[in-house]
C-alpha positions as CSV (number, residue, x, y, z in Angstrom):
1,X,59.2,-40.2,27.7
2,X,56.1,-42.1,28.8
3,X,54.9,-39.0,30.7
4,X,55.4,-36.8,27.6
5,X,53.4,-39.3,25.5
6,X,50.6,-39.3,28.1
7,X,50.6,-35.5,28.2
8,X,50.5,-35.2,24.4
9,X,47.6,-37.7,24.3
10,X,45.7,-35.7,27.0
11,X,46.3,-32.4,25.1
12,X,45.3,-34.0,21.8
13,X,42.1,-35.4,23.5
14,X,41.2,-32.1,24.9
15,X,41.8,-30.4,21.6
16,X,39.5,-32.9,19.9
17,X,36.8,-32.2,22.4
18,X,37.1,-28.5,22.0
19,X,37.1,-28.9,18.2
20,X,33.9,-30.9,18.4
21,X,32.3,-28.3,20.7
22,X,33.3,-25.5,18.4
23,X,32.1,-27.4,15.3
24,X,28.7,-28.0,17.0
25,X,28.5,-24.3,17.8
26,X,29.4,-23.4,14.3
27,X,26.8,-25.8,12.9
28,X,24.1,-24.4,15.2
29,X,25.0,-20.9,14.2
30,X,24.8,-21.8,10.5
31,X,21.4,-23.5,11.0
32,X,20.1,-20.4,12.9
33,X,21.4,-18.2,10.2
34,X,19.6,-20.2,7.6
35,X,16.4,-20.0,9.6
36,X,16.7,-16.3,10.0
37,X,17.3,-15.9,6.3
38,X,14.2,-18.0,5.5
39,X,12.2,-15.8,7.9
40,X,13.6,-12.7,6.2
41,X,12.7,-13.9,2.8
42,X,9.1,-14.7,4.0
43,X,8.8,-11.3,5.6
44,X,10.0,-9.6,2.4
45,X,7.5,-11.7,0.4
46,X,4.7,-10.7,2.7
47,X,5.8,-7.0,2.5
48,X,5.9,-7.2,-1.3
49,X,2.4,-8.7,-1.3
50,X,1.1,-5.9,1.0
51,X,2.7,-3.3,-1.2
52,X,1.1,-4.9,-4.2
53,X,-2.3,-5.0,-2.5
54,X,-1.9,-1.4,-1.5
55,X,-0.9,-0.4,-5.0
56,X,-4.0,-2.3,-6.3
57,X,-6.1,-0.6,-3.8
58,X,-4.7,2.8,-4.8
59,X,-5.3,2.0,-8.4
60,X,-8.9,1.1,-7.7
61,X,-9.2,4.3,-5.7
62,X,-7.8,6.3,-8.6
63,X,-10.4,4.7,-11.0
64,X,-13.2,5.5,-8.6
65,X,-12.0,9.1,-8.2
66,X,-11.9,9.5,-12.0
67,X,-15.4,8.1,-12.2
68,X,-16.6,10.5,-9.6
69,X,-14.9,13.4,-11.4
70,X,-16.7,12.3,-14.5
71,X,-20.0,12.3,-12.5
72,X,-19.2,15.8,-11.3
73,X,-18.7,17.0,-14.8
74,X,-22.1,15.6,-15.9
75,X,-24.0,16.6,-12.8
76,X,-23.6,20.4,-13.0
77,X,-25.2,20.3,-16.4
78,X,-28.0,18.0,-15.1
79,X,-28.5,20.4,-12.2
80,X,-28.8,23.3,-14.5
81,X,-31.4,21.5,-16.6
82,X,-33.3,20.6,-13.5
83,X,-33.1,24.3,-12.3
84,X,-34.4,25.5,-15.7
85,X,-37.2,23.0,-15.7
86,X,-38.2,23.9,-12.2
87,X,-38.2,27.6,-13.1
88,X,-40.7,27.1,-15.8
89,X,-43.4,26.4,-13.2
90,X,-42.6,29.6,-11.3
91,X,-42.7,32.0,-14.2
92,X,-39.2,33.2,-13.5
93,X,-36.8,33.6,-16.4
94,X,-33.7,31.4,-16.3
95,X,-30.3,32.4,-17.7
96,X,-29.9,31.3,-21.3
97,X,-26.2,30.4,-21.1
98,X,-25.1,27.1,-19.7
99,X,-21.5,28.2,-19.1
100,X,-21.7,27.9,-15.3
101,X,-21.1,31.6,-14.9
102,X,-24.0,32.1,-12.6
103,X,-26.4,30.0,-10.6
104,X,-29.1,28.3,-12.5
105,X,-32.5,29.8,-12.0
106,X,-31.3,33.4,-11.3
107,X,-33.3,36.1,-12.9
108,X,-31.6,38.2,-15.6
109,X,-31.5,41.4,-13.6
110,X,-35.3,41.7,-13.0
111,X,-37.8,39.9,-10.9
112,X,-41.2,39.1,-12.3
């Protein structure tokens, strides 16, 4: 009976040690999981920030493109005016229409 009690105590002691070791491993795994989750949240936050910056950049690019389109709309008219004014000094006749159908400064079928 004494040997049974001694054997049970040894088994109990070894089970306690194994339980402590497993508990430590479990606690370490949970801590590592929490660290990885925190890193994931930070990476997602950084990614969202980059997406936002990219979207802001694209928005600014769209605004700039619209501005340039507006400039292109105005500039053909200004070019036509410049071409007509420059023709006055040469004595050539400029087209009367400003519809963009021909090049500014082309003669109307005849050369003077």
